C-alpha positions as CSV (number, residue, x, y, z in Angstrom):
1,M,95.3,208.7,68.5
2,N,95.0,207.7,64.8
3,G,93.6,210.7,62.9
4,T,91.7,210.5,59.7
5,A,93.3,213.5,57.9
6,V,96.0,212.5,55.4
7,E,99.3,214.2,55.9
8,L,102.0,214.6,53.2
9,N,104.5,211.8,53.6
10,L,107.6,213.1,51.9
11,W,109.4,209.8,52.2
12,A,106.7,207.9,50.4
13,V,106.1,210.5,47.8
14,S,109.8,210.6,47.1
15,G,109.9,206.8,46.7
16,I,106.9,206.8,44.3
17,L,108.4,209.6,42.2
18,L,111.7,207.8,42.1
19,V,110.0,204.6,40.9
20,A,108.0,206.5,38.3
21,V,111.1,208.3,36.9
22,T,113.1,205.1,36.9
23,T,110.4,203.1,35.2
24,F,110.0,205.8,32.5
25,Y,113.8,205.9,32.0
26,V,114.2,202.1,31.6
27,G,111.3,202.0,29.2
28,F,112.7,204.9,27.2
29,R,116.1,203.3,26.9
30,S,114.6,200.0,25.8
31,S,112.2,201.6,23.3
32,R,115.0,202.9,21.1
33,A,115.5,199.4,19.7
34,A,111.8,199.0,18.8
35,S,110.8,200.0,15.3
36,T,108.7,197.2,13.7
37,T,105.3,195.7,14.4
38,Q,107.0,192.5,15.5
39,D,108.9,194.5,18.1
40,F,105.7,196.0,19.5
41,L,103.8,192.7,19.5
42,V,106.2,189.9,20.4
43,A,109.6,191.6,21.0
44,R,110.8,189.7,17.8
45,R,110.5,186.4,19.8
46,T,114.1,186.8,21.1
47,V,113.4,187.0,24.9
48,R,115.2,184.3,26.8
49,S,113.7,182.2,29.6
50,R,115.2,183.9,32.7
51,R,114.4,187.5,31.6
52,N,111.0,186.4,30.4
53,A,110.3,184.7,33.7
54,A,111.2,187.9,35.6
55,A,109.0,189.9,33.3
56,V,106.0,187.6,33.6
57,S,106.5,187.6,37.4
58,G,106.7,191.3,37.4
59,E,103.4,191.8,35.6
60,Y,101.7,188.9,37.4
61,L,102.4,190.2,40.9
62,S,99.7,192.8,40.8
63,A,97.9,194.8,43.4
64,A,96.2,191.6,44.4
65,S,99.6,190.2,45.3
66,F,101.3,193.2,46.8
67,L,98.3,194.5,48.8
68,G,95.4,192.1,48.5
69,V,97.0,188.9,49.8
70,A,98.2,190.5,53.0
71,G,94.8,192.2,53.4
72,L,93.0,188.9,53.0
73,I,95.3,187.2,55.5
74,L,94.5,190.0,58.0
75,K,90.8,189.6,57.5
76,D,90.2,185.9,56.6
77,G,93.2,184.2,58.1
78,V,94.2,180.7,56.9
79,D,91.3,180.6,54.4
80,A,93.0,183.2,52.4
81,L,96.1,181.0,51.9
82,W,94.4,179.6,48.8
83,F,95.0,182.8,46.9
84,P,98.9,182.7,46.8
85,I,98.8,179.0,46.4
86,G,96.5,179.2,43.5
87,F,98.3,182.2,41.9
88,T,101.5,180.1,41.9
89,A,100.2,176.6,41.2
90,G,98.3,177.9,38.1
91,Y,101.7,178.0,36.3
92,L,102.1,174.3,36.9
93,A,99.1,173.6,34.8
94,L,100.3,176.2,32.3
95,M,103.7,174.5,32.0
96,L,102.3,171.0,31.7
97,F,99.6,171.6,29.1
98,V,99.9,174.9,27.3
99,A,103.2,176.8,27.3
100,A,105.3,174.9,24.8
101,P,102.5,174.0,22.3
102,L,101.2,177.6,22.4
103,R,104.6,179.0,21.4
104,R,105.1,176.4,18.7
105,S,101.7,177.4,17.2
106,G,103.4,180.5,15.9
107,A,100.5,182.8,17.0
108,Y,101.2,186.4,18.1
109,T,98.0,187.0,20.1
110,L,95.3,184.8,21.7
111,P,92.7,185.5,19.0
112,D,95.4,184.7,16.4
113,F,95.9,181.3,18.1
114,V,92.2,180.6,18.0
115,E,92.0,181.3,14.3
116,A,95.2,179.4,13.5
117,R,93.9,176.3,15.3
118,L,90.2,176.4,14.2
119,G,90.2,178.5,11.0
120,S,87.3,180.8,12.0
121,S,87.5,184.6,11.7
122,G,84.2,184.8,13.6
123,L,85.6,182.9,16.5
124,R,88.6,185.2,16.4
125,K,86.3,188.2,16.8
126,L,84.7,186.6,19.8
127,A,88.1,185.9,21.3
128,T,89.0,189.5,20.7
129,F,86.0,190.7,22.7
130,F,86.9,188.5,25.7
131,V,90.6,189.5,25.6
132,I,89.6,193.2,25.7
133,F,87.0,192.7,28.4
134,I,89.3,190.6,30.6
135,G,92.1,193.2,30.2
136,F,89.8,196.0,31.2
137,L,88.3,194.0,34.1
138,Y,91.9,193.2,35.4
139,L,93.0,196.8,35.0
140,L,90.2,198.3,37.2
141,P,91.5,197.0,40.6
142,Q,95.1,198.0,39.6
143,L,94.0,201.6,39.1
144,Q,91.8,201.7,42.1
145,A,94.6,200.3,44.3
146,A,97.0,202.9,42.9
147,G,94.5,205.6,43.9
148,L,94.4,204.1,47.4
149,V,98.2,204.2,47.8
150,L,98.6,207.8,46.6
151,S,95.7,209.0,48.7
152,R,97.3,207.5,51.8
153,V,100.6,209.2,51.4
154,M,99.5,212.7,50.3
155,P,96.3,214.8,50.5
156,V,95.1,214.1,46.9
157,P,92.0,212.3,45.6
158,P,92.4,208.6,44.5
159,E,91.9,209.6,40.9
160,A,95.3,211.3,40.9
161,G,97.0,207.9,41.5
162,M,95.0,206.3,38.7
163,V,95.9,209.0,36.2
164,L,99.6,208.8,37.2
165,V,99.8,205.1,36.6
166,I,98.0,205.2,33.2
167,A,100.2,208.2,32.1
168,I,103.5,206.3,32.8
169,V,102.3,203.0,31.4
170,V,100.9,204.5,28.1
171,L,104.0,206.5,27.5
172,N,106.2,203.4,27.9
173,V,103.9,201.3,25.7
174,L,103.8,204.0,23.0
175,G,107.6,204.1,22.9
176,G,108.5,200.4,22.5
177,G,105.5,198.1,23.0
178,M,106.4,194.6,24.1
179,R,110.2,195.1,23.5
180,A,110.4,198.0,26.0
181,I,107.9,196.6,28.5
182,T,109.8,193.3,28.8
183,V,112.9,195.0,30.2
184,V,110.8,197.3,32.4
185,Q,108.8,194.4,34.0
186,A,111.9,192.2,34.6
187,F,113.5,195.1,36.4
188,Q,110.2,195.7,38.3
189,Y,110.0,192.2,39.7
190,W,113.3,192.5,41.6
191,L,112.3,196.0,42.7
192,K,109.0,194.6,44.1
193,L,110.8,191.7,45.8
194,F,113.1,194.2,47.5
195,A,110.2,196.5,48.5
196,I,108.3,193.7,50.3
197,A,111.2,191.5,51.6
198,V,113.2,194.2,53.4
199,P,110.3,195.7,55.4
200,T,109.1,192.2,56.3
201,F,112.5,191.2,57.7
202,I,112.8,194.4,59.7
203,L,109.3,194.3,61.1
204,C,109.6,190.6,62.0
205,A,112.9,191.4,63.8
206,V,111.2,194.2,65.8
207,F,108.3,192.0,66.7
208,I,110.7,189.1,67.8
209,G,112.9,191.6,69.6
210,N,109.9,192.7,71.7
211,G,109.4,189.1,72.8
212,G,106.3,188.5,70.7
213,T,104.4,191.3,72.3
214,Q,103.5,194.9,71.6
215,P,105.9,197.6,72.8
216,D,103.5,198.3,75.7
217,G,103.7,194.6,76.7
218,V,100.2,193.5,75.4
219,G,100.4,189.9,74.2
220,T,99.7,188.9,70.6
221,R,97.1,186.2,71.4
222,L,96.5,185.4,67.7
223,T,95.0,182.0,68.7
224,A,92.8,183.3,71.6
225,A,89.1,182.9,71.3
226,T,88.6,186.7,71.5
227,P,88.5,189.4,68.9
228,P,91.7,191.5,68.4
229,T,92.0,194.6,70.5
230,F,93.0,198.2,69.9
231,T,96.5,198.8,71.2
232,E,96.1,202.5,71.4
233,D,93.3,205.1,71.3
234,T,92.1,204.9,67.7
235,K,89.8,207.1,65.5
236,V,88.3,205.4,62.5
237,Q,86.3,207.2,59.7
238,I,83.9,205.0,57.8
239,D,84.1,205.8,54.1
240,T,81.6,203.2,52.8
241,P,78.6,201.7,54.7
242,V,79.7,198.6,56.8
243,R,78.1,195.9,58.9
244,L,80.1,195.1,62.0
245,Q,80.0,192.0,64.2
246,V,79.9,192.6,67.9
247,K,81.1,189.6,69.9
248,E,82.3,191.5,73.1
249,P,80.9,194.5,74.9
250,V,82.2,197.7,73.3
251,W,82.1,201.2,74.6
252,L,83.0,203.9,72.0
253,W,82.3,207.4,70.9
254,A,80.4,207.8,67.6
255,D,79.5,210.8,65.4
256,G,77.3,209.8,62.5
257,V,74.6,207.3,61.7
258,V,74.6,203.9,63.5
259,D,71.8,201.4,62.8
260,G,69.8,204.1,61.1
261,A,69.8,206.5,64.1
262,K,71.9,209.6,64.6
263,A,74.7,209.1,67.1
264,A,76.7,211.9,68.7
265,G,78.5,210.8,71.8
266,V,79.2,207.7,73.8
267,V,77.7,204.5,72.5
268,Y,77.5,201.0,74.0
269,W,77.3,197.9,71.7
270,R,76.1,194.8,73.5
271,P,77.1,191.3,72.2
272,E,73.4,190.4,72.1
273,V,72.9,192.8,69.2
274,G,75.0,190.6,67.0
275,E,75.6,193.1,64.2
276,V,75.4,196.9,63.8
277,T,75.3,199.0,60.6
278,V,77.5,202.1,60.3
279,E,76.8,204.5,57.5
280,A,79.4,206.3,55.4
281,G,80.8,209.5,56.9
282,T,80.5,208.2,60.5
283,V,83.5,208.7,62.8
284,L,84.2,206.1,65.6
285,R,86.6,206.5,68.5
286,F,87.8,203.5,70.5
287,D,89.9,203.4,73.7
288,A,93.0,201.3,73.9
289,G,92.2,197.7,75.0
290,T,88.7,197.8,73.4
291,A,87.7,194.7,71.4
292,V,87.7,195.3,67.7
293,P,84.2,195.0,66.0
294,I,85.1,193.2,62.8
295,V,83.3,193.7,59.5
296,A,80.6,191.1,58.8
297,G,81.7,188.0,56.9
298,A,85.2,187.8,58.4
299,P,86.3,185.6,61.4
300,A,85.0,187.3,64.5
301,D,87.8,186.2,66.8
302,N,91.5,185.2,66.5
303,A,90.9,181.5,67.2
304,S,88.5,181.3,64.2
305,W,91.0,183.3,62.1
306,A,93.8,180.8,62.8
307,K,91.7,177.8,61.8
308,P,90.2,176.7,58.4
309,S,86.6,177.8,58.1
310,S,83.9,175.3,59.2
311,G,81.0,177.3,57.7
312,G,79.5,174.3,56.0
313,A,78.8,173.7,52.3
314,G,78.8,177.3,51.3
315,D,82.3,178.0,52.5
316,L,83.5,174.6,51.0
317,F,82.0,175.6,47.7
318,T,83.7,179.0,47.8
319,T,87.1,177.4,48.5
320,Y,86.9,174.9,45.7
321,S,85.6,177.5,43.3
322,L,88.5,179.7,44.2
323,I,90.9,176.8,43.5
324,F,89.3,176.3,40.1
325,A,89.5,179.9,39.2
326,T,93.2,180.4,40.2
327,F,94.5,177.1,39.0
328,L,92.8,177.2,35.6
329,G,92.4,181.0,35.1
330,T,96.1,181.6,34.8
331,M,96.2,179.7,31.5
332,G,93.5,182.0,30.2
333,L,94.9,185.4,31.1
334,P,95.7,187.2,27.8
335,H,98.5,189.3,29.3
336,V,100.2,186.2,30.7
337,L,99.9,184.1,27.5
338,V,101.2,186.8,25.2
339,R,104.5,186.6,27.1
340,F,105.1,183.0,25.8
341,Y,104.9,184.2,22.2
342,T,108.1,186.2,22.9
343,N,110.2,183.1,23.6
344,P,112.4,181.8,20.8
345,D,110.9,178.3,20.9
346,G,108.7,175.9,22.9
347,K,111.5,174.6,25.1
348,A,112.3,178.2,26.3
349,A,108.6,178.7,27.0
350,R,108.4,175.7,29.2
351,R,111.6,176.7,31.0
352,T,110.2,180.2,31.5
353,T,107.2,178.7,33.3
354,L,109.4,176.7,35.7
355,H,111.4,179.8,36.6
356,I,108.2,181.8,37.2
357,M,107.0,179.3,39.8
358,L,110.2,179.7,41.7
359,L,110.1,183.5,41.6
360,L,106.4,183.6,42.7
361,A,107.0,181.2,45.5
362,L,109.8,183.4,46.8
363,F,107.7,186.5,46.7
364,Y,104.5,185.1,48.3
365,M,106.3,184.2,51.6
366,F,106.4,187.9,52.6
367,P,102.7,189.0,52.2
368,L,101.7,186.1,54.5
369,L,103.9,187.4,57.3
370,L,102.8,191.0,56.8
371,G,99.1,189.9,57.0
372,A,99.7,188.1,60.4
373,L,101.5,191.1,61.8
374,S,98.7,193.4,60.6
375,R,96.2,191.5,62.8
376,I,98.3,192.6,65.8
377,Y,99.3,196.1,64.9
378,V,96.6,197.6,62.7
379,P,93.3,196.0,63.7
380,Q,91.4,199.2,62.9
381,L,91.4,198.2,59.3
382,L,89.0,195.3,60.3
383,V,86.4,197.9,61.2
384,T,86.3,199.7,57.8
385,G,87.0,196.5,55.8
386,R,89.7,198.4,53.8
387,T,92.3,195.7,54.7
388,D,94.1,196.2,51.4
389,A,95.9,199.1,53.1
390,A,97.5,196.7,55.7
391,V,100.9,196.7,53.9
392,L,101.0,200.5,53.8
393,A,99.8,201.1,57.4
394,L,101.9,198.4,59.1
395,P,105.4,200.0,59.1
396,T,104.5,203.1,60.9
397,A,102.3,201.2,63.4
398,V,105.3,198.9,64.3
399,L,108.0,201.6,64.1
400,P,106.6,205.1,64.9
401,G,109.0,207.8,63.8
402,I,111.4,208.1,60.9
403,G,112.2,204.4,60.7
404,G,108.6,203.5,60.1
405,Q,108.2,206.3,57.6
406,I,111.1,205.1,55.6
407,L,109.8,201.5,55.6
408,G,106.4,202.8,54.6
409,A,107.9,204.7,51.7
410,V,109.6,201.5,50.5
411,T,106.3,199.5,50.6
412,A,104.4,202.4,49.0
413,A,107.0,202.5,46.2
414,G,106.8,198.7,45.8
415,A,103.0,198.8,45.6
416,F,103.2,201.5,43.0
417,V,105.6,199.3,41.0
418,A,103.1,196.5,41.2
419,F,100.4,198.7,39.6
420,L,102.8,200.0,36.9
421,S,104.1,196.5,36.0
422,T,100.7,194.7,35.8
423,S,99.0,197.6,34.0
424,S,101.9,197.7,31.5
425,G,101.3,194.0,30.6
426,L,97.6,194.5,30.3
427,V,97.8,197.6,28.1
428,V,100.3,195.8,25.8
429,S,98.1,192.7,25.4
430,V,94.9,194.7,24.8
431,S,96.8,197.1,22.5
432,G,98.1,194.2,20.5
433,V,94.7,192.7,20.0
434,L,93.0,196.0,19.2
435,S,95.7,197.0,16.7
436,T,95.7,193.7,14.8
437,D,92.0,192.7,15.0
438,V,90.2,196.1,15.0
439,L,92.8,198.3,13.3
440,R,95.3,197.5,10.5
441,G,98.2,196.3,12.6
442,R,100.7,199.0,11.9
443,V,103.0,200.6,14.5
444,R,100.8,203.7,14.5
445,D,97.7,201.6,15.0
446,F,99.4,199.9,18.0
447,R,100.0,203.3,19.6
448,V,96.4,204.5,19.0
449,A,95.2,201.2,20.6
450,A,97.5,201.8,23.6
451,V,95.8,205.2,24.3
452,I,92.4,203.5,24.1
453,A,93.5,200.6,26.3
454,G,94.6,203.1,28.9
455,I,91.8,205.7,28.9
456,V,88.8,203.4,28.9
457,P,89.7,201.5,32.1
458,L,90.7,204.8,33.7
459,I,87.2,206.2,33.1
460,L,85.6,203.0,34.4
461,A,87.9,202.9,37.5
462,V,86.7,206.4,38.4
463,I,83.1,205.6,38.0
464,L,82.8,202.1,39.5
465,R,82.7,201.4,43.3
466,P,86.0,199.8,44.5
467,N,86.0,196.4,46.2
468,D,88.6,194.1,47.8
469,V,91.4,193.9,45.3
470,S,92.0,190.2,45.4
471,L,88.3,189.4,45.2
472,S,88.0,191.5,42.1
473,I,91.0,189.7,40.6
474,G,89.4,186.4,41.5
475,V,86.4,187.2,39.3
476,T,88.7,187.9,36.5
477,F,90.4,184.6,36.9
478,A,87.0,182.9,36.9
479,L,86.2,184.6,33.5
480,A,89.5,183.6,32.0
481,A,89.1,180.0,33.2
482,S,85.5,179.8,31.8
483,T,86.4,181.1,28.4
484,F,89.9,180.6,27.1
485,C,91.0,177.7,29.3
486,P,88.7,175.1,27.7
487,V,89.6,176.3,24.2
488,L,93.3,176.2,24.9
489,V,93.4,172.8,26.6
490,L,91.1,171.1,24.1
491,G,92.5,173.0,21.2
492,I,96.0,171.7,22.0
493,W,95.2,168.2,23.1
494,W,91.9,167.2,21.4
495,R,91.9,167.0,17.6
496,K,88.0,166.8,17.4
497,L,87.5,170.4,18.6
498,T,85.5,172.5,16.2
499,W,85.1,176.3,16.0
500,V,81.4,176.0,16.7
501,G,82.1,174.0,19.9
502,A,84.8,176.5,21.0
503,G,82.5,179.4,20.3
504,A,79.6,177.9,22.2
505,G,81.8,177.1,25.2
506,M,83.2,180.6,25.3
507,I,79.8,182.2,25.1
508,V,78.2,180.0,27.7
509,G,81.1,180.0,30.2
510,G,81.8,183.7,29.7
511,G,78.1,184.6,29.8
512,L,77.5,182.8,33.1
513,V,80.5,184.6,34.7
514,L,79.3,188.0,33.3
515,A,75.8,187.3,34.7
516,A,77.4,186.5,38.1
517,I,79.4,189.8,38.0
518,V,76.2,191.8,37.2
519,L,74.3,190.1,40.0
520,D,77.1,190.7,42.5
521,V,77.3,194.4,41.6
522,V,73.6,194.8,42.0
523,S,73.7,192.9,45.2
524,R,76.4,195.1,46.7
525,Y,74.3,198.2,46.1
526,T,71.0,196.6,47.4
527,G,71.9,194.8,50.6
528,D,74.4,192.0,49.7
529,W,71.7,189.4,49.0
530,A,73.6,187.4,46.4
531,P,74.6,183.8,47.4
532,S,78.3,182.8,47.6
533,F,78.4,181.0,44.2
534,V,77.7,184.4,42.6
535,K,80.9,185.9,44.1
536,Q,83.0,182.9,43.1
537,P,81.3,181.1,40.2
538,A,84.2,179.1,38.7
539,L,83.3,175.7,40.2
540,I,80.0,175.9,38.2
541,T,81.0,177.8,35.1
542,V,84.3,176.0,34.2
543,P,82.9,172.5,34.1
544,I,79.8,173.7,32.1
545,A,82.1,175.4,29.6
546,F,84.2,172.3,29.1
547,I,81.0,170.1,28.7
548,V,79.5,172.6,26.2
549,V,82.7,172.7,24.1
550,I,82.9,168.9,23.9
551,V,79.2,168.2,23.3
552,V,78.8,170.9,20.6
553,S,82.1,169.9,18.9
554,K,80.9,166.3,18.7
555,A,77.5,167.5,17.3
556,T,79.3,169.6,14.6
557,H,82.1,167.1,13.7
558,R,81.7,168.0,10.1
559,R,83.1,171.5,10.8
560,L,86.5,170.0,11.8
561,P,89.2,172.1,10.1
562,G,91.0,170.4,7.2
563,D,94.5,171.2,8.4
564,T,93.9,170.0,12.0
565,S,96.6,167.3,11.8
566,R,99.2,169.6,10.4
567,T,98.4,172.3,13.0
568,L,98.7,169.7,15.9
569,L,101.9,168.4,14.5
570,R,103.4,171.9,14.5
571,M,102.4,172.4,18.2
572,H,103.7,169.0,19.5
573,A,106.7,168.3,17.3
574,P,110.1,168.9,19.0
575,D,111.6,172.3,18.4
576,P,114.8,171.0,16.5
577,L,112.5,169.6,13.7
578,G,111.8,173.2,12.7
579,F,108.0,173.0,12.2
580,I,107.4,176.4,13.8
581,R,105.9,179.0,11.5
582,D,105.6,182.4,13.1
583,R,102.4,184.0,11.8
584,D,103.6,187.5,12.8
585,V,106.4,187.1,10.2
586,A,103.9,186.1,7.5
587,R,101.7,189.1,8.3
588,F,104.1,191.8,9.5
589,G,107.6,190.7,8.5
590,T,109.9,192.1,5.9
591,A,110.0,190.7,2.4
592,E,113.2,188.8,3.2
593,E,111.7,187.3,6.4
594,R,108.6,186.2,4.5
595,S,110.8,184.6,1.9
596,R,112.7,182.6,4.5
597,L,109.4,181.5,6.1
598,A,108.2,180.3,2.7
599,D,111.4,178.3,2.2
600,G,110.8,176.6,5.6
601,R,113.7,178.3,7.4
602,H,112.4,179.4,10.7
603,R,114.0,182.5,12.2
604,R,115.3,181.8,15.7
């Protein structure tokens, strides 16, 4: 029987500690070469394409990728395939429209690009606000997922995992900024790939070796028109209130509150009931072979799980909104864009993007397989809705004993690497903006900003209620797509863009997404009454943002910057012509570097 008490998993704890120590050591070694503001902001723009691609992939493959994708496959089936597709395909748009011109602009942060292109310090401040907000919003699910991982392998509260991640990240960022984090994240990509690929191969081999059945001979039936079934006597503790679908007769033992009434003993749920509500703190016990009551909103049987949703216009809207958010949101994520400032030139930035797509495609094959296996081996997660734990729970369910514990330790360590890597990129990007736009831009200011960028999200992560990791990330993508995507695409390819139009588009697009976030949070606490477009608003907010930018820019054409033609030439001229002017050199470089820049000699 699956108990609810968390036992100390020495293998997993050892793996997490090894990852933590190794990450700190690699960061410490790399930080010794960092001494100037340019080192901390853009690694002196000397990062070559392959290392930069590994670093971008390392920070991009976050908790949503390592845990969330498999969890969504477990719960939603083929409808969740759009997440890994969108996460990867977003770099195609980035490569075609943004990467090379963005690097040639010479900017060192996203707000700096906005000011360089449109010449408005007020717009730069607005961009600074959204960079910080997006960074904090993206950090929250990383920290919450880190708490989930640590609390599953040892008897500690989730806050312990959050504090550990932030402590390691801030120490590395304090030591060497972008220069140190680049090496750390490149190393962490390959570590994450190993941590998810090896367990996947082994678990699939065990499954195939059993002839496609459970060890007790029960068939998989992933395409059967029935709910999944418990393969052993299972005890489930409900940590947050859930509504469960009942499609098959279910006998169970319950201790707690079910449908508003106290339950203490055997309970029978009839299919005619449709749904039951189980309150937090309730303990449910199911016998082996019992149909799994699945959390409301997910496919109720395996046949529906294996086919695209046919839920009508609402589901179709959600799907296209998700496509918009992931395809276009990538080019608006500050911690991704700042990576392209570290390349030597535009050609290297474009080559970096191509390598990223290859590395991401390789990684995302494995969460899909783990999600499908989880539907067979750990269906109890469908009762609580905490499907993000599928990757962590699957190894011991497939391989009871020491083998499963070792594989579980590998996946737990890989998940922890994901939190460290993504959190590092976010803290670096937010610190760079805080230090240059709020503080004075010195190395000491960068370090102060790093502490702020770590502590504030930590406090919010402890206070706010956790949600599905990938769904939280999806909202962040929607915000990035509705604010920075229109400004970047039009700023690079449309010469008539004005700072007034860009500001109006960011305010309207960002304001609509923020309003949707507030409504969604209120809805979750008051009965989940919000419609689907509130949970995935990008299909509405992104087109509106583009329209507002274009209309307002046309109405304010007299505000067109006087150096527009020169700025666009710099962004689109081939690299060998030498038009690149790195703004970090002009502001933070040595006297000799500024002299070379004034003479037109670009430092490569």
